[in-house]
C-alpha positions, 0 to 999 in steps of 0.5 A: 051705315048712314041709316041708324036703323039699318040693323032692324030693317036688315033683320026684317028683310025676308031675303036674309035667312035664305041669303045666309043659307046660300052664303054659308060657304063663304069666308066668315070675314065676308058672309058675318060682315052685316054691314056688307051684306045690308049694303049688297042687299040694297044694291040687288034685288034677288038672292041669287044676285046678292049672292053672286055680288058677295062671291065676286067682291070676296074673290076679287079681295082675295086675289087682288088684295087691295089692302096690300098695295104699296106706294112703290107699286104706283109710284108713276101714278104718285109722280103724276099726281092724278089722284089724292085725298085732300081732306074731308067734308063738313060730315067727315067723308074723305074727298078723293080728288081726281085731277083730269088733265094729269091723267095721259092714258098714252103714257101711264100704264092702265094696270098701274092706273086702276091699281093707284085708284084702288090704293086711294080707295083703300086709303079712304076707307081707312079714314072713313073708319077714323072719322066714323063715317062710311062714305066718301066724296069725289071731285073730278076737277076738268080744268085744262083737261081735253080728249087726250086725257079721257080714258074709256078703259079706265072707266070701264074698269072702274065701273066693275070695281065699284061693285067691290065698294058698295054704297061708298059713294056719297057724292060726285062733284064734277068741276069745269064741265063743258059740252065735251064732258057732257058728250063723254059722260053720256058714252061712259055711263054705260059702265056705271051703275044708276046709283053712281050716276045719281050721286053726280052733280055738275059744280057751276060755281066753285064757291058752291063747294063750300056748302059742304066742304070747309076751306081747310079741306078744299084745294086752293084751286077750288077756293080753299086753303089746301095746297097739295104739291105733287109728291106731298099726297102722302104726307097730307094723308098721314096728317089727316090720319093723325088728326081727329075730324072736324065733323059737323052734325048732318042736318 
């Protein structure tokens, strides 16, 4: 947890005893995960809302089984290269890149797209654990993206799925935004939490990314040194998982 004193704060929260009583019947791997409970308690105010969020999260993971998604299930998405992990930022947070122009909702199956997004979230979670961090960074590259690439159905579903990864988003960078994006974002924001919206940063100059991300973890297209050809995303991920992260102390 990013707050080193979170356990003490959790212990002093008057909602905790009632919440523990309320969720006593839930699978221990969820109810006894204090890190998860504290994240949920920061996202919801009342005990009943915390209870509901945890139950929905647990039910989703038990039915959807995100940790078991195989590459062959999302082969069409991998071939498109719409999502991948390019590296980590200066404090070790994994960077999921979304290439807007590569997603065509008319050609790509909706269920596969959602499954692919969850696949990369799960990989980012593994990389977070590997690096000793608990959040990730999203880079949404809109270069050459147009109206045909906009997918409100995916945005709507992701608005719900974000609840299954509470407080995991550290920053959301948007590259090459324009008036069309601003209009589309205002329309799509109804599906996103205020906490997610607060993480969005419109990047005016690609060089600004270097303030938080080393060039060794930035795509060449973003001013860095990373080259990710379609079909090599998993090889890059495997290298990241097998290499200790170069983490700088957070200022």
